[in-house]
Rosetta silent file (secondary structure, phi, psi, omega in degrees, C-alpha in Angstrom):
SEQUENCE: MNKKKLYIIDILLVLILLAFDQFTKYLSVQKLMNKPAFVLLKGVLEFDYLENRGVAFGMLQNQKWFILLTTFILLSVVVFILIKLPEGKKYTVLHFVFIAIIAGGIGNMIDRLRLGYVIDFISFVLIDFPTFNVADCYIVCATIIMFLIFMFVFKEEDFDFLSFKKKKE
SCORE:     score description
SCORE:     0.000 S_00000001
   1 L     0.000  131.632 -177.992  -22.889   14.311  -16.509 S_00000001
   2 L   -76.707  160.584 -171.100  -22.575   11.471  -18.993 S_00000001
   3 H   -61.642  -36.404 -174.332  -21.168    8.075  -17.936 S_00000001
   4 H   -62.346  -48.398  175.533  -18.146    8.415  -20.111 S_00000001
   5 H   -60.816  -39.777  177.741  -16.924   11.623  -18.340 S_00000001
   6 H   -57.617  -41.831 -176.088  -17.895   10.206  -15.015 S_00000001
   7 H   -73.331  -31.893  173.820  -15.565    7.160  -15.594 S_00000001
   8 H   -66.399  -37.678  179.392  -12.789    9.435  -16.641 S_00000001
   9 H   -77.054  -33.386  172.401  -13.060   11.426  -13.416 S_00000001
  10 H   -54.843  -53.061 -179.253  -13.321    8.022  -11.528 S_00000001
  11 H   -61.658  -42.539  177.544   -9.989    6.928  -12.999 S_00000001
  12 H   -62.668  -45.543  175.672   -8.341   10.211  -12.287 S_00000001
  13 H   -52.414  -48.008  176.024   -9.601   10.173   -8.693 S_00000001
  14 H   -56.212  -46.773  179.871   -8.315    6.576   -8.258 S_00000001
  15 H   -63.726  -35.681 -178.786   -4.895    7.586   -9.711 S_00000001
  16 H   -68.665  -49.985  177.785   -4.594   10.681   -7.440 S_00000001
  17 H   -56.201  -47.375  178.392   -5.566    8.589   -4.294 S_00000001
  18 H   -56.994  -49.859  179.775   -3.155    5.839   -5.472 S_00000001
  19 H   -57.856  -47.562 -178.900   -0.346    8.252   -6.041 S_00000001
  20 H   -57.578  -45.656  178.591   -0.787    9.721   -2.633 S_00000001
  21 H   -60.143  -54.601  177.702   -0.726    6.266   -0.986 S_00000001
  22 H   -57.279  -37.561  176.204    2.320    5.162   -2.870 S_00000001
  23 H   -58.638  -51.434  179.211    4.080    8.501   -2.110 S_00000001
  24 H   -60.880  -32.735  178.837    3.492    8.054    1.600 S_00000001
  25 H   -78.088  -34.407  173.443    4.838    4.401    1.546 S_00000001
  26 H   -61.657  -42.007  170.939    7.805    5.655   -0.376 S_00000001
  27 H   -66.214  -33.310  176.745    8.494    8.260    2.251 S_00000001
  28 H   -69.689  -34.205  177.395    8.079    5.788    5.081 S_00000001
  29 H   -69.361  -41.859 -173.035   10.744    3.541    3.423 S_00000001
  30 H   -70.367  -45.373 -171.114   13.116    6.673    2.899 S_00000001
  31 H   -98.021  -29.897 -163.802   12.467    8.210    6.411 S_00000001
  32 H  -114.840  -25.759 -177.010   11.421    5.373    8.698 S_00000001
  33 L   -54.868  128.522  175.674   13.040    2.068    7.533 S_00000001
  34 L    61.052   28.175  177.306   15.608    0.770   10.095 S_00000001
  35 L  -133.089  155.897  178.997   15.000    3.752   12.299 S_00000001
  36 L   -60.334  161.964  176.700   13.149    4.367   15.593 S_00000001
  37 L   -59.704  143.936  176.344    9.572    5.440   15.394 S_00000001
  38 E   -99.100  118.315 -173.050    8.860    9.150   14.618 S_00000001
  39 E   -81.946  118.818  166.214    6.628   10.389   17.446 S_00000001
  40 E   -83.603  -55.757  179.914    3.886   12.813   16.337 S_00000001
  41 E  -126.726  118.288 -175.513    1.949   12.887   19.559 S_00000001
  42 L   -65.646  126.607 -178.895    3.805   11.207   22.426 S_00000001
  43 L    79.371    3.695 -176.653    1.894    8.183   23.723 S_00000001
  44 L  -132.023  -50.498 -169.399   -0.830    8.609   21.107 S_00000001
  45 E  -141.230  126.708 -179.897    0.395    8.659   17.450 S_00000001
  46 E  -134.391  156.137  167.854    3.729    7.515   15.705 S_00000001
  47 E  -100.441  116.900 -171.872    5.139    6.796   12.345 S_00000001
  48 E  -139.667  113.851 -175.619    6.808    3.401   12.539 S_00000001
  49 E   -66.730  128.625  174.772    7.848    1.376    9.473 S_00000001
  50 E  -142.833  140.467  168.421    6.428   -2.288    9.180 S_00000001
  51 E   -94.073  111.438 -176.247    6.322   -4.848    6.584 S_00000001
  52 E  -105.652  116.716 -175.904    2.915   -6.530    6.795 S_00000001
  53 L   -93.621    8.012 -176.744    2.740   -9.993    5.183 S_00000001
  54 L  -126.096 -153.118  174.798   -0.888  -10.493    6.107 S_00000001
  55 L  -115.511 -153.381 -179.965   -4.132   -8.478    6.037 S_00000001
  56 H   -53.573  135.193 -178.596   -5.937   -6.601    8.725 S_00000001
  57 H    57.658   27.731  168.109   -4.759   -7.314   12.331 S_00000001
  58 H    82.217   -1.681 -173.542   -2.019   -9.499   11.004 S_00000001
  59 L   -65.180  158.740  173.842   -4.354  -12.193    9.859 S_00000001
  60 L    56.214   40.424  176.855   -3.416  -14.622    6.968 S_00000001
  61 L   -50.193  138.389 -179.658    0.396  -14.158    7.355 S_00000001
  62 L    51.013   32.740  173.548    2.343  -15.157    4.320 S_00000001
  63 L  -111.536   52.522 -177.383   -0.711  -15.974    2.161 S_00000001
  64 H   -47.851  -49.163 -169.869    0.255  -13.605   -0.596 S_00000001
  65 H   -74.166  -31.300 -179.634   -1.463  -15.352   -3.534 S_00000001
  66 H   -67.304  -45.328 -177.578   -4.638  -16.022   -1.523 S_00000001
  67 H   -69.411  -35.587  177.629   -4.809  -12.405   -0.478 S_00000001
  68 H   -68.899  -44.954  176.732   -4.039  -11.128   -4.012 S_00000001
  69 H   -59.706  -41.744  178.385   -6.807  -13.408   -5.499 S_00000001
  70 H   -68.713  -42.074  171.843   -9.281  -12.375   -2.929 S_00000001
  71 H   -58.070  -40.072  176.195   -8.478   -8.739   -3.445 S_00000001
  72 H   -58.981  -48.432 -177.929   -8.775   -9.032   -7.168 S_00000001
  73 H   -67.143  -42.986 -179.839  -12.248  -10.654   -6.883 S_00000001
  74 H   -67.150  -39.244  175.305  -13.515   -8.087   -4.361 S_00000001
  75 H   -63.355  -33.570  175.438  -12.231   -5.184   -6.487 S_00000001
  76 H   -60.805  -46.869 -179.794  -13.995   -6.688   -9.548 S_00000001
  77 H   -60.113  -42.020  175.789  -17.181   -6.767   -7.621 S_00000001
  78 H   -62.689  -44.013  179.246  -16.783   -3.198   -6.539 S_00000001
  79 H   -65.989  -37.132 -178.837  -15.871   -2.041  -10.040 S_00000001
  80 H   -65.002  -46.608  179.664  -18.998   -4.053  -11.387 S_00000001
  81 H   -65.141  -40.223  177.128  -21.254   -2.270   -8.876 S_00000001
  82 H   -54.384  -44.778 -178.398  -19.590    1.087   -9.636 S_00000001
  83 H   -68.417  -37.515 -175.918  -20.395    0.643  -13.343 S_00000001
  84 H   -81.800  -11.432 -179.915  -23.954   -0.367  -12.680 S_00000001
  85 L   -53.665  121.144  179.811  -24.492    2.478  -10.156 S_00000001
  86 L   -67.361  155.120  176.577  -27.307    4.725  -11.321 S_00000001
  87 L   -73.422  152.661  177.910  -26.766    8.413  -11.956 S_00000001
  88 L   138.017  155.103 -175.770  -28.202   10.855   -9.416 S_00000001
  89 H   -64.321  -35.070  176.991  -27.318   12.770   -6.318 S_00000001
  90 H   -51.792  -35.912 -176.271  -28.484    9.939   -4.082 S_00000001
  91 H   -97.966    0.303 -177.332  -25.607    7.746   -5.314 S_00000001
  92 H   -57.740  -48.455 -178.369  -22.928   10.374   -5.361 S_00000001
  93 H   -65.273  -41.898  171.288  -21.501    9.466   -1.970 S_00000001
  94 H   -53.787  -32.211 -178.775  -21.707    5.848   -2.703 S_00000001
  95 H   -70.179  -43.884 -175.436  -19.704    6.518   -5.945 S_00000001
  96 H   -77.220  -29.469  174.829  -16.880    8.261   -4.082 S_00000001
  97 H   -60.054  -43.886 -175.209  -16.840    5.430   -1.436 S_00000001
  98 H   -69.431  -34.153  174.664  -16.347    2.899   -4.029 S_00000001
  99 H   -63.396  -40.551 -177.472  -13.440    5.018   -5.627 S_00000001
 100 H   -67.074  -45.925  177.894  -11.749    5.100   -2.253 S_00000001
 101 H   -63.084  -43.772  174.908  -12.082    1.338   -1.818 S_00000001
 102 H   -57.424  -46.786 -173.691  -10.634    0.689   -5.275 S_00000001
 103 H   -63.502  -43.994 -179.782   -7.799    3.078   -4.772 S_00000001
 104 H   -61.916  -48.623 -176.514   -7.028    1.392   -1.298 S_00000001
 105 H   -59.659  -47.841 -178.584   -7.268   -2.064   -2.623 S_00000001
 106 H   -69.950  -34.542  179.217   -4.993   -1.393   -5.630 S_00000001
 107 H   -57.572  -51.934 -178.348   -2.519    0.516   -3.425 S_00000001
 108 H   -67.756  -36.580 -177.327   -2.049   -2.514   -1.126 S_00000001
 109 H   -69.080  -31.222  177.234   -2.144   -4.962   -4.163 S_00000001
 110 H   -60.907  -50.494  179.873    0.764   -2.958   -5.784 S_00000001
 111 H   -59.609  -36.395  177.670    2.881   -3.484   -2.647 S_00000001
 112 H   -68.471  -40.763 -178.736    2.099   -7.274   -2.533 S_00000001
 113 H   -70.623  -45.247 -173.978    2.919   -7.715   -6.124 S_00000001
 114 H   -79.681  -39.344 -173.595    6.087   -5.601   -6.105 S_00000001
 115 L  -110.451  -28.283 -173.680    7.381   -6.360   -2.643 S_00000001
 116 L    92.682   -3.916  177.334    5.552   -9.393   -1.306 S_00000001
 117 L  -146.376  168.678  171.035    4.322   -7.364    1.718 S_00000001
 118 E  -101.195  137.113  178.666    2.408   -4.195    2.394 S_00000001
 119 E   -79.993  118.957  176.608    4.235   -1.153    3.815 S_00000001
 120 E  -120.166  146.435 -174.606    2.485   -0.005    6.966 S_00000001
 121 E  -156.815   -1.868 -177.132    3.664    3.032    9.057 S_00000001
 122 E   -99.805  121.322 -175.826    0.784    4.778   10.933 S_00000001
 123 E  -128.117  124.102  173.759    0.680    3.540   14.571 S_00000001
 124 E   -96.987   90.937 -173.188   -1.951    4.572   17.153 S_00000001
 125 H   -71.191  -30.148  177.697    0.086    3.674   20.294 S_00000001
 126 H   -49.567  -44.175  177.030   -2.595    4.980   22.616 S_00000001
 127 H  -111.507   14.478  176.033   -4.902    2.033   22.019 S_00000001
 128 L    55.220   41.726 -176.805   -2.295   -0.410   20.699 S_00000001
 129 L   -83.538  151.342  179.004   -4.044   -0.564   17.394 S_00000001
 130 L   -57.856  152.812  174.955   -2.280   -2.388   14.538 S_00000001
 131 L   -72.028  144.515 -179.051   -0.054   -0.340   12.260 S_00000001
 132 E  -143.948 -169.112  179.326   -1.595    0.646    9.082 S_00000001
 133 L  -143.999 -174.928 -171.997   -1.228    2.955    6.014 S_00000001
 134 H   -57.415  -49.740 -177.607   -2.958    5.474    3.722 S_00000001
 135 H   -63.586  -33.810  172.869   -4.647    2.796    1.575 S_00000001
 136 H   -64.001  -34.828 -179.027   -6.085    1.148    4.731 S_00000001
 137 H   -63.371  -44.802  179.426   -7.492    4.525    5.776 S_00000001
 138 H   -51.994  -57.001 -171.253   -9.243    4.754    2.350 S_00000001
 139 H   -63.325  -46.555  179.411  -10.807    1.298    2.809 S_00000001
 140 H   -65.287  -47.518 -176.865  -11.820    1.717    6.475 S_00000001
 141 H   -67.089  -36.022  179.627  -13.227    5.180    6.135 S_00000001
 142 H   -69.549  -42.510 -178.565  -15.134    4.268    2.977 S_00000001
 143 H   -63.027  -47.550  176.356  -16.465    1.062    4.595 S_00000001
 144 H   -59.489  -51.904 -177.913  -17.750    3.054    7.621 S_00000001
 145 H   -55.701  -48.347 -176.285  -19.417    5.651    5.403 S_00000001
 146 H   -57.916  -46.076 -179.733  -20.914    2.883    3.260 S_00000001
 147 H   -56.376  -44.987  178.498  -22.325    1.119    6.351 S_00000001
 148 H   -60.842  -50.073 -174.053  -23.844    4.392    7.622 S_00000001
 149 H   -74.497  -26.947  172.102  -25.528    5.299    4.401 S_00000001
 150 H   -65.121  -37.480 -176.281  -26.735    1.742    3.882 S_00000001
 151 H   -82.157  -35.595 -173.344  -28.304    1.806    7.367 S_00000001
 152 H  -114.569   -9.729 -178.096  -29.752    5.349    7.320 S_00000001
 153 L  -110.464  -58.335 -170.401  -30.114    6.645    3.724 S_00000001
 154 L   -83.272  150.809  176.669  -30.836    3.784    1.392 S_00000001
 155 L  -111.430  163.562  178.527  -33.827    1.404    1.189 S_00000001
 156 H   -53.900  -40.725  178.625  -33.626   -2.102   -0.214 S_00000001
 157 H   -66.715  -14.052  174.120  -35.242   -0.948   -3.489 S_00000001
 158 H   -69.333  -10.475  178.241  -32.497    1.492   -4.054 S_00000001
 159 H  -114.173   20.883  170.984  -30.353   -1.436   -4.997 S_00000001
 160 H   -56.731  -23.926  179.535  -32.743   -2.980   -7.601 S_00000001
 161 H   -64.495  -19.319  178.902  -30.212   -2.018  -10.200 S_00000001
 162 H   -83.813  -14.495 -173.034  -28.052   -4.872   -8.915 S_00000001
 163 L   -72.148  146.694 -178.517  -30.748   -7.510   -9.403 S_00000001
 164 L  -100.317   -2.821  175.239  -30.374  -10.074  -12.118 S_00000001
 165 L   -75.741  145.865  174.566  -34.192  -10.642  -12.198 S_00000001
 166 L   -74.148  143.217  179.148  -36.055   -9.262  -15.088 S_00000001
 167 L   -72.100  138.372  165.790  -38.454   -6.254  -14.201 S_00000001
 168 L   -76.299  135.364 -172.191  -42.075   -6.970  -14.502 S_00000001
 169 L   -97.746    0.000    0.000  -43.776   -4.628  -16.945 S_00000001
């Protein structure tokens, strides 16, 4: 597949993931805001509306502009790597991992820009885990997959495409 078609597919996938994230946040506002938690599995999983003005685990509370700048820089790096990513089956999973990270980052960025906070609503009460959202799921799952494939699939030379050094002839 040529790069142009691949980038079109990338953009479409990001838009689909982004739409799903924003739709779930819209539903949480409509169905959960100012209401008691909706229990899916008693003592395990609930939907509970929360306005998160920080990042993971509530860190950096009320640091909107710092968080937005950091997110923009990290997303720029991910897009750069995605563009440089070689074609081939070996890089296909990594390709989709980056798509998920981009969609998740943009999804939370939209909330911060539009509302000043991120809408979270998924709560694992069994382990008292911080409340999160679909965009967070994209980012966390993609990061775990990325870690696993970096540890067990790729070798250091598989990332030579990112080097700024000139290749010896």
